[in-house]
N, C-alpha and C positions, 0 to 999 in steps of 0.2 A: 192436405193434398200436397204431394211433392211438386216443387217448381219445375215446369217444363224448361228444358235447356235447348239452346240452339248453338251448342258448342261447334266451333270451327265453321260457323256460318259465314258465308261470303254473300251477304245481302247486297243487292244492288240498290241504288238510290231510286230506281224506277218503281213506281207503284203499279201493281198488276191487279186487275179485277178478276177475281176467281170465284168459281162456283164449286161448292163441296156437297157431295151427296152423303147423307147420313142414313144408316139403316140398322135395325136391331130386331131380333126376335127371341132374345133370351134375357132373363133376370130383370124384369120390369123395363121393357123396351121404351116406354114413355120417359121414364127417369133417365135411361141411358142417353136418349136423344137430347133431353134438356141439359144434362150434365156436359155432354160433348159440345153443344152450342155455347155454353158458358165458358168452357175451357178454350175453345177456338177464339171467342171474343177477347180473351185475355192473352193470346199469343203475342210475343214481341213483334213489333213492326207490322201489326195487323189491326184492322178495324172491321168489325161486323157491321154490315150495311143493312141487310134485311134477310128475312127468312120466310119460307113458304109455310103453308099449313102442313099438318102431319097426315099422311095417308097410310092406309092399310092395304096390303096385297098378299096374295098367296105366295109362299116361298117357291123359288125356282130351285129344282134339284137335278142332279145328274143321274141319280139312281132311284128316283121315285120314293125315297125314304121320307116318311112323314115328318114335317116340321111345323112349328108354330107359324102363324102368319107374321109377316114383317110389318113394322112401322118404318116409314121412309119420309124424308124431307130433303130440301135443298136450302143451303144458306149461301149468301153472297157476301164476299169479303173483299177488301182492298188490302194488299200486303206487299211489302218489299222483300219478303223472304223469297229466295230462289225456289224454283219448283221442287227440286230434290230435297231442299231443306224443309219446305212446307210438308212434303211427304214424310220426312223423318219425324217432325213434331206431331203430325196426325197419327202416325203409327205409335208414338209414345202415348198419346191419349187413348188409343185403342187398348194398349197393354195395361194402362192404369185402370181401365174399366173392365178388365178381365178377358180381353180377347185372347183366344188360343188359336193359333194358326194350325189348322189340320188339313183335312181334305178340302178340295175346291167345292165351293157352294154349300159348305156345311153351315149349320145353325151358328149364330154368333151373337155375342153381347153387343158388339158394335162394329160397324163397317163404315169407314170414312174414305170416300173416293174423291180425288181431284177430278172433277168432270171437265172443267175448262180453266185454263190458266192464261188470262189475257186472250189474245187472238192467236196464240202460239199452237203449233203442232209439235209435240215432243214425243220422241220414241227412244227410250233408253232401256237398259236391261231391267230396271225397276219401275219404270213409269211410262205410260202411254197416255197422252192427252191430245185431243179429246178422249175421254174414256172410251175404250175399245167397243163397248156395247151400248153406248149412250143412245143411239137412235132406235134401238130395239126394246127399250125399257120404259114402259109408260110410268112406272113408279119413280123414274128420274125425270122424264120429259114433261109430265104434267106439273109436278111441283116447280120445275125450272121455268115453265111458261107462266106460272103464277107470279114470279118475281122478275122475269126478264123476257116478256112475250116477244119482243122484236129482235131478239139476239140471233146472230148467225153462228152456227157450229162450224168452226174451221175445217175445211175439207169435206164437209158433209152437206151443208146448205142451211137454209133458214129454218129455225125451230118450228115456226108455224106450219111450214110445208112438211117437215119430217113427222110432225104429230098426226097429220092426216093419214099417214101410212102405218100407224101403230097397230099392233094386234089388239084383240078385244079382251085382254086380261083384265079381270075385275079390279078396280081400284076405288076404294072408299075413302072419302075425306073424314078423318077421325077427330080433328080438333086443331088446336093451336099450341104453339110453344108457350111456356111460362115467360112472362116479361116481354119487354119491347126491345127492338133493335136500337 
């Protein structure tokens, strides 16, 4: 496995608590999620704290094109990587695991989203945190609540309250990650 690089990283000394959403519906999704968790755990200046169970949900599509169901989970990390640098290394992991960026909401080997970065609200050309659709996605909110039930989503409200207004999209708990945090 090639070493992930954080070239030209301007890390702060500040540790930020972050939540990363993981999703996959291609090429052995369970293995994709486990491999991604392990790679994130080995990122520079980063410590894996905990992870949710793995959930299965129907794929959301823009064109009603059939797709395999997704496996999704959320992990919690502490990192001193700046948000954009964290995004860079997460995208490197996606590429290493065969991610091809094509049309929006297409099937994918791996999707890694920065859901929350500390209590910051970030809006740049490449990154919006909290994730722009976080409060509408039960496949993100339910796993997040499993590991951070009392959290507040900056600019949106308390997680517990947001979960009450989620749609009824079916979400099945499929199992656990390999290994321990």
